[in-house]
N, C-alpha and C positions, 0 to 999 in steps of 0.2 A: 590376267585377271586373280587376281589377290584370291588366294584358299582361303576358306571360311571353317570354322574348327566344328569340327565333324557331329557334333551335338548339334549347334545350331541348325545344321545342314538338315539331321535327320527328324527335330522336330518341324521344322518349316515344310519338309516333305509331310510327316504323318499326318498335320493339320491342313493340309491343303486340301483334301478332299472334305473335311470337316463342314456339317450346314453353319449358316451365321447366325442360328439360334441357340447352337448346340450348349451354349456357355452360360445363357441366362436366366435357365432355372425354371421353373414351375412358374413364378407371376409373369416371367419373360416370356414363357409360350402365351398367355391370355391374351387374345385380340384387344387393343386400346377402350374400346365401346364395351366392352364385357367386361374390363377391369372399373372403368368408370361406373358400371350398374352394381358391380359389387361393391365398389366402395360407398355409392348411397344407401344398399340397403345397410351396411353395417353402420354406417350415421342413422340411419333409422331406429335400427334395435337399438342402439345406444341411449337416442332421444326418446324416443316413446319406451322403451323398453327399460334400459337403467335409471336413467334420470325420473323416467315417470314412477317407476318402483317407489325410486327413496321419495321424491315428492307426496305421493299418495299410500293411503292405507287406512286403516281405521287404528283408530286407538282407543280403548277404552281403560278408565282410571277409576276404580268406583271410590279410591280413598282419596279423589279431589276436595279439596277445602277452599273455602274465599280465603284470600289474600287478606290481608291488613286492610288495601286502598278498598276492597271491595266490601270489607265488613267491618266497621267501625265499633268499637267498644258500645254495646246496647242496640245495635242496627237488626235487622232483618236478615238472619240466614238464607230467608227463601230469596231475596234480593239479591243477597251476596254471592249465592250459586248460581243464579241467572247470569250476572255479570261474569262471575269467572269461567262459567261454558263459552260466553263469547269469546272472552280472551282464549282460552285455550284452543278453540276452532277457527278462530279468525287472525291471530296475530301470535301465536306461539308456534302454530306449523302452517300449511300452505291451505290456502280454501280455495276448493277447486270446481264449486257448481259454476263458476263464469267462466271459467278457463277454456280459451278460443282454443280452435283445433288444432294452432300451431303451437302450444304449448306443452311442455313434457305430458302433464296430465289430462289434454285435451283429448283423449280418444280414452279416459278413465270413466267409470259410469257407478262401480260401485261407492267408492270415497263420496264422490259429489251427493249421491243419494242419501249417505248417510248424513253426511254435516247438512244437507237443506234441510232434511226431516229433524235433524237436532235444533237446527236454529228456528224452524217452522213452530215446534214444540215449547219452546221458549216464549217465542214470541205470543201464542195463546195464552202462555201463565201470566206473562208481564203484561197482557191484554184485560186479562180478569183481577190483576191487580189494581190498573188503571180505573175500573167501573165504581165508582163513587169516588173516587180519591179527591181528595183537594190539592195535591201538588201538582204542580204543572209538569215537574219533571219527570213523573210516572207516564203520565200522558204523551211527554214527546218522546218517551225510551219506546211506549208502545208503537206510536207511527213509524218511528226508526227502522224498529227490529222485522214491522213488517213489510220492509222491502223485499220485493223479487229479488232470492238469492242469486239469481240467473244475469241480473244484470251486471254488464261491463262496462270500460268507459264509453265503448264505441257502441250505437246500437241502431236497428232499423228506426226506430219512431221518432218524432220530434221531442225534445231538441236531440239530436245526431250526436252529440257528445255531452259526458255529465259525469257525476259519480257513481264509481263502482258500487257493488252491495257491500262491500267490505269498510267503505267509507261511513255508510248507514248504519252498520252495524254497531263500529266503533264510537259511532256518536250517539248510540242508543245505549251503551256501556256508559259513556259520561254522564248520560242523565240518569242512570240507574245508581252509578256513584254517588251523584248529587244526592238523589232521592233517600239513598241509604245516610247520608250523614246527616240531613235532615229530618230524620225519623229515630236515628238517636240520640241528638239534641234535645229534640222532642221529648222522647221518654226519658230522659235525663232530671227532665223539669217536673217529670208531673209524678202522682202519689201512685205506690203500687196498687193494682186493679186487684179486686174480689177475685177469685177463684171462681170460674164458668164450667161447668158440665158439658157445653156444647163449642164447635169452634166458631171464632169470628166469620163474620160474614165475607170479609175478604179471602179469609183462610178457606172457607167453604165454595168461594167461586173458584179459586185456585185448584183445589182438589177434583173439581167439576169437569175444567177445564183439560187437566191430566187426564182423566179418564177419558173423555170425548176423544184426547188425541189418540190416544192407545186402541179405544174401541173402532176408529175410524182406521187404523192401520190395517187391525186385523179383520177388517172388512175388504180393506184391497188386497189382502192376502188371498181371503176366500173365495174373491173372483178370479184371481189368477190362479187356483188351483182349479175351480171350475173350467176356467178356458186361460189355456196357457199361452195361447196365440196372443194373449192381450198384454204380454210385457215379460220382460224377463226375471225368474225368481232368484239367480242373486242380486240383484239389483233390491228387488222387493225385502230380501231379507237385508241388505246393509239399512233400507229403510226403516223397518222396524228392529233394528237396533239402534239407529241415532234416535229415534222416537223411545224407547225403553231407558236407553241411556240419559236423555234428558230427563224424562219423567222420573226416575228412581232418585238422581241428586236432589231434583226438586223436590222431593218425597220427603227426602231426610231433611230438607232446610225446614220445610213447613213442620216436620217432628220436632225440629229443635225449638222454633218458635212457638208452639204449644205443645210444650211436654206435657207441663199439668194438668193440662184441658183432656189429653188424649188419655192421660193414665187415669185420670178422675171418671172418664169415660167407659174405662174397662174394654176400647178396642184397640191396647196396643198389640194383639195379638194379631189381629187382622191388619194392621198398618205393619208389622213383620211379613207376614204372607204375602201382601203385595209386596214390599221390596225386593223379598227373595227371588218370587215370579219376574220381577222386572230385572233384576240382575242377572236372572239366569238367560234371558233373551238378550241381553245386552253384551253379555261375555261368549254367547254360544257363537262357535265358527264352525260353519256350514263346509267347511272343506276338509274336515276329519270326520271321522264317522268309525263308532264302536262297535266290534262285533260282540254277541251277548256271549256268546259260547265261548270262544278263546279267549276276550279279553284286550285281545290285540286291537290296533288300531290301523287302520288303510286309508287310502286317500279314495 
């Protein structure tokens, strides 16, 4: 029998009693069923955690202005702001209120609450604009925006398949843009109107609708404080922020459309106070709490 090199013989002898899993590392020692379970857990964390966090989130930009497609020269800033808010929440970023459970944001609650309240507030304002209006576009916009924001492609009602809420909201935006273009063209042909000390009837209706939306949200929060079992404080805060965000931007639009009237009425300071209060509510992040004594911030 041929002699083998001593280093090969020594290696073979030294490894003769080794366990067959000794060289497979930590992962190799995990049983296959447990490995599969850990892989599924990691996939779920990445899907709902990482992707869900990227797609979800509450974004508030008080410097938002209508774009040229929303606000033609001479058009209504209020209508343009409503159109821009719909674009911001439905087209520029993910619209989450109707996401099913298997979407990355399907388990999110705060972002859907924020967007749902914002869209409902815009819908109340547009509905107030449509009352007594002669333009068919504003009425069609109000109908489209009143669509249930949780409506998805598939549903339990009949018909089982239909357009999702996003399609209805974007259709409402198209009608708002058409209405504003018509209003701008009509205003360019009219003679300048005399100054008045009171808000026009339409503007007053929108202001009342915004006030009703804010009051309803405050009452919902009061009920939750009295009975915390009725819902989630985090979700209610997100709803309040959505309502306040839509209300403060639409209030800016009303103020620009009726700047002379508000100035002559002597109530400009009240408008500023209302905007400041809504701004604070819209931008308030409940995840942080300030300590008054030390001035530090803690979670």
